[in-house]
C-alpha positions in Angstrom: -1.5 42.2 90.2 -0.5 39.0 88.1 0.0 39.7 84.5 -1.6 36.8 82.4 -0.4 37.0 78.8 -2.6 35.2 76.2 -1.2 36.8 72.9 1.5 34.7 71.8 0.8 34.8 68.3 2.0 38.2 68.3 5.3 37.2 70.3 6.5 35.2 73.0 8.8 35.8 76.1 12.3 34.7 75.5 12.9 31.6 77.7 15.4 31.5 80.5 17.3 28.9 78.9 17.5 30.8 75.6 18.4 34.0 77.3 21.4 31.9 79.2 22.5 30.4 76.4 23.0 33.8 74.9 24.6 35.9 77.4 28.1 34.6 77.0 28.2 35.7 73.4 27.7 39.6 74.3 30.5 39.8 76.3 33.0 37.0 76.5 32.7 35.2 73.2 32.3 38.7 71.1 34.5 38.1 68.0 33.4 38.6 64.4 32.7 35.2 62.6 34.4 36.6 59.8 37.7 36.9 61.7 40.5 34.1 61.2 41.7 34.1 64.9 40.3 32.2 67.4 37.6 34.7 68.7 36.1 34.8 65.3 36.6 31.1 64.5 34.8 30.0 67.8 31.7 32.1 67.0 31.7 30.8 63.2 31.5 27.2 65.1 28.7 28.1 67.4 26.8 29.6 64.4 26.9 26.5 62.5 25.8 24.5 65.5 22.7 26.6 65.8 22.4 26.3 61.8 22.4 22.4 62.7 19.7 22.6 65.2 17.5 24.9 63.0 18.0 22.3 60.3 17.1 19.5 62.1 14.0 21.0 63.6 12.5 21.3 59.9 14.4 18.5 58.5 16.5 20.3 56.4 20.3 20.2 55.3 22.5 22.6 57.1 23.5 24.3 54.2 19.8 25.3 53.2 19.6 27.5 56.6 20.0 31.3 55.9 20.1 33.5 59.3 18.2 36.7 58.5 17.2 39.7 60.5 13.4 38.6 60.9 10.9 36.6 58.9 9.6 39.7 56.9 13.1 39.7 55.6 12.9 36.1 54.5 9.5 36.6 53.1 10.7 39.5 51.0 13.9 37.6 50.0 12.2 34.7 48.6 9.6 36.8 46.9 12.2 38.7 45.2 14.0 35.6 44.5 11.6 34.2 42.3 11.1 37.4 40.4 15.1 37.3 39.9 15.0 33.8 38.8 12.4 34.1 36.2 12.6 37.8 35.1 10.0 37.0 32.2 7.3 35.8 34.4 5.4 38.6 35.7 2.5 37.1 37.6 2.4 35.5 41.1 -0.4 33.8 43.2 -0.8 34.4 46.9 -4.0 34.5 49.1 -6.1 37.1 50.5 -4.9 36.5 54.0 -1.2 36.5 54.1 1.1 38.5 56.7 1.8 42.3 55.9 5.3 41.5 54.7 3.7 39.2 52.2 1.0 41.8 51.2 3.2 44.8 51.1 5.6 43.2 49.0 3.0 42.2 46.4 1.8 45.9 46.4 5.3 46.9 45.3 5.3 44.5 42.7 1.9 45.3 41.3 3.3 48.8 41.0 6.3 47.7 39.2 4.8 45.4 36.4 3.7 42.6 38.0 0.1 40.8 38.4 -0.9 39.4 41.4 -3.7 36.8 42.2 -5.1 37.0 45.5 -6.7 33.6 46.4 -10.1 34.1 48.3 -11.1 31.8 51.3 -14.4 30.6 52.2 -16.5 31.8 55.7 -14.0 29.2 57.5 -11.1 30.8 56.1 -10.3 27.7 53.8 -8.7 28.3 50.4 -9.7 26.1 47.3 -7.0 24.1 45.6 -8.9 23.9 42.4 -8.4 27.9 42.5 -4.8 27.6 42.8 -4.7 25.4 39.7 -7.1 27.8 37.8 -5.1 30.9 38.6 -1.9 29.3 37.2 -0.5 30.8 33.9 2.5 30.6 31.8 4.2 33.6 33.1 3.5 32.6 36.9 6.7 32.6 38.7 5.7 31.9 42.3 2.8 30.8 44.6 3.0 32.1 48.3 0.9 30.7 51.0 1.0 30.8 54.8 1.5 27.4 56.7 -0.7 28.8 59.5 -2.8 31.9 59.7 -1.8 34.2 62.8 -5.6 35.4 63.4 -7.7 32.5 63.0 -5.1 29.8 63.4 -6.1 27.7 60.1 -3.5 25.4 59.1 -3.4 25.1 55.2 -2.2 22.1 52.9 1.1 23.0 52.1 2.1 19.6 50.8 -0.7 19.9 48.5 -0.1 23.1 47.3 3.8 22.6 47.0 2.8 19.6 44.5 0.6 22.0 42.2 3.6 24.4 42.0 6.3 21.8 41.4 4.1 20.3 38.6 4.1 23.4 36.7 7.9 24.7 37.5 6.7 27.4 39.9 8.6 28.6 43.1 6.5 27.7 46.0 7.3 30.1 49.1 5.7 29.2 52.4 5.6 31.6 55.6 5.6 29.0 58.4 6.0 31.5 61.1 3.0 30.6 63.3 3.5 27.1 62.7 6.9 26.4 63.7 6.8 24.9 67.4 3.4 24.0 67.2 3.0 21.5 64.4 5.6 19.2 63.0 7.4 20.7 60.0 9.1 18.6 57.6 10.3 20.5 54.3 11.5 17.5 52.3 8.0 16.1 52.8 6.1 19.2 51.9 8.2 19.9 49.0 8.5 23.6 49.5 11.2 25.7 47.6 11.5 28.4 50.4 10.2 28.6 53.8 10.6 31.5 56.8 10.8 31.1 60.4 10.8 33.9 63.0 12.8 33.4 66.4 10.4 35.7 68.3 7.4 33.1 67.7 9.6 30.5 69.6 10.9 31.9 72.9 13.9 33.2 71.1 14.6 37.0 70.8 13.2 39.4 68.4 15.6 40.1 65.6 16.5 36.9 64.2 14.8 34.8 61.7 15.3 32.1 59.1 14.9 31.6 55.5 14.9 28.0 54.2 16.4 27.6 50.7 16.2 24.0 49.0 19.4 23.6 47.6 18.8 22.7 44.5 16.9 26.0 43.5 18.4 29.0 42.0 19.0 31.8 44.9 19.8 35.5 44.6 20.6 37.1 48.0 18.3 40.5 48.8 21.5 42.0 50.6 24.8 41.2 49.2 27.9 40.3 51.0 30.1 37.2 51.9 28.5 36.2 55.3 26.0 32.9 55.2 27.9 31.3 52.3 27.4 34.6 49.9 23.5 34.5 50.3 22.9 37.2 53.0 25.4 40.1 53.7 26.1 41.7 57.1 27.9 40.6 60.2 26.0 38.0 61.8 24.2 38.4 65.2 25.8 35.8 66.9 24.1 35.8 70.4 20.4 35.8 68.6 21.5 33.0 66.6 22.8 31.1 69.3 19.4 31.7 71.0 17.5 30.6 68.0 19.3 27.4 67.8 18.6 26.7 71.5 15.1 27.7 71.0 14.8 24.9 68.4 16.7 22.3 70.1 14.2 22.8 73.2 11.3 22.4 70.7 12.9 19.1 69.5 13.6 17.9 73.3 9.9 18.4 73.9 8.6 16.7 71.2 5.7 18.4 70.9 4.2 17.4 73.9 3.6 21.1 75.3 1.4 21.5 72.1 -0.9 18.8 73.2 -1.1 20.4 76.6 -1.9 23.8 74.9 -4.6 22.5 73.0 -6.5 21.1 75.8 -6.2 24.6 77.4 -7.2 26.2 74.2 -10.3 23.8 74.3 -11.0 24.0 77.8 -11.1 27.8 77.2 -13.9 27.4 74.5 -16.0 24.9 76.3 -16.2 27.1 79.4 -16.9 30.3 77.1 -19.6 28.5 75.5 -21.4 27.0 78.8 -21.6 30.4 80.4 -21.9 32.8 77.6 -24.7 32.7 75.1 -24.3 33.8 71.2 -20.7 33.1 70.8 -19.1 32.6 67.7 -15.3 31.0 66.8 -13.9 32.2 63.6 -11.8 29.5 61.6 -11.6 25.9 60.6 -12.6 24.0 63.7 -11.1 20.6 62.4 -7.7 22.0 61.1 -6.2 24.7 63.2 -3.1 25.4 65.8 -3.2 23.8 68.9 -3.2 27.4 70.7 -5.4 29.7 68.8 -9.0 30.6 69.3 -10.5 33.8 67.5 -13.7 34.3 69.3 -16.5 36.9 69.6 -19.8 37.5 71.4 -22.7 38.9 69.9 -23.0 42.8 70.0 -19.6 43.0 72.2 -16.9 45.7 71.2 -13.6 43.6 70.8 -11.5 46.8 71.6 -13.5 47.6 75.0 -13.4 44.0 76.1 -9.7 43.7 75.2 -9.0 47.0 77.3 -11.1 46.0 79.9 -9.3 42.4 80.5 -6.1 44.5 80.5 -7.4 46.3 83.7 -7.7 43.0 85.0 -3.6 42.3 84.1 -4.8 39.9 81.1 -3.4 40.4 77.7 -5.3 39.2 74.5 -5.3 41.2 71.0 -8.1 41.7 68.6 -5.9 40.6 65.3 -2.5 40.6 64.1 0.0 42.8 66.1 1.4 43.9 62.8 -1.9 45.6 62.1 -3.0 46.9 65.6 -2.0 50.5 64.5 -4.0 50.5 61.5 -7.8 51.9 62.0 -9.0 49.5 59.5 -10.9 46.2 59.9 -8.7 42.8 60.0 -8.3 41.9 56.3 -8.0 38.1 57.2 -11.8 38.5 58.8 -13.0 40.8 55.9 -11.8 38.0 53.3 -13.7 35.4 55.6 -17.0 37.5 54.9 -17.1 38.3 58.7 -20.0 40.2 59.9 -18.2 42.4 62.2 -20.8 44.5 63.1 -22.3 41.8 65.3 -19.2 39.7 65.8 -15.8 41.3 66.6 -13.3 38.8 67.8 -10.6 38.8 70.2 -7.6 36.6 69.5 -6.6 34.2 72.4 -3.2 32.4 71.8 -1.6 30.4 74.2 2.0 29.7 75.0 4.0 27.0 77.4 3.7 29.3 80.1 0.1 29.6 80.5 -1.3 27.5 83.4 -4.9 26.1 84.2 -5.1 28.8 86.9 -4.5 31.4 84.8 -6.9 30.4 82.4 -9.5 29.9 85.0 -9.0 33.5 86.1 -9.6 34.7 82.5 -12.4 33.0 81.8 -14.2 34.2 85.2 -13.2 37.8 84.2 -13.9 37.4 80.5 -17.6 36.1 81.7 -18.0 39.0 83.8 -17.1 41.9 81.4 -19.1 40.5 78.6 -22.1 40.5 80.9 -21.3 44.2 81.7 -20.6 44.8 78.3 -24.1 43.7 77.3 -25.9 45.5 79.6 
């Protein structure tokens, strides 16, 4: 049975090109980048080459790119840096729909003397810029808002939020994990202070991430050590850094042509579903969302049963964020949107560059049949 993978917001397959680029750095070129002989200097050189590629992807300077173990580490580093930079400011602004790495860090800070304002969203998952303005206090040290939501796909007005933060001398961190590779990102134009990237969302391996830190802001490492120009301790993961560099290069070479094709497939899915199934509801902002994502629900259909029945046909979707899949609670994103989860429980379809029209037709055909069975 052919497997059809439609959960690319959870993770992506390491591409063949990325895999091949990484291979020599597991065995042949294995030197420690901190060593001063040729084996080490060679790997230091390829790290800097990868840094250049990542920097180009988001229009950053090379010395603004810090390699981390994952985007969660990058997110936590950015948040804790703001608290260390402004030790007397004990207030943070974020949203009710952030990734778990942000939300759990906020809980930790709340238990350690900080106050956190969680911005609300409307039924479309949109945030109100005026609410951000009204939430700012004299002791606000950070605003943290994601660029794109992993569940409903919404894209947020990062440039406008960064402008508000800069006007008030408040650090602004953007979790851009879901947006990288799907929409163009220019950190200089956006005006963000820090921004996070995850390799495994763009066909690089799991276990490598990036924290962009604008080089004119104060920075204190989360993990101390001499690596990454004293900004992140720990021997560099050379093969994975090389892989992330290659993945970044491939996105630039593609020039986002694939994103346009993926959007066509996503729109085709929704059109065919609406044409063949009654009482369909799609969550999120239809006018401003990622090109690959559809959070779609069917009146009276249990999303978990639907997901499991699709898997029996070799089709893989999710019912929300992979980071929350083991928690027996409704999605905090959908709850924040005021979703009627008794009636409309969504599955999340998130497409990748490997998906084909043939796969989508198989998926839609099976989905229609399963929904009809579950509604009987």
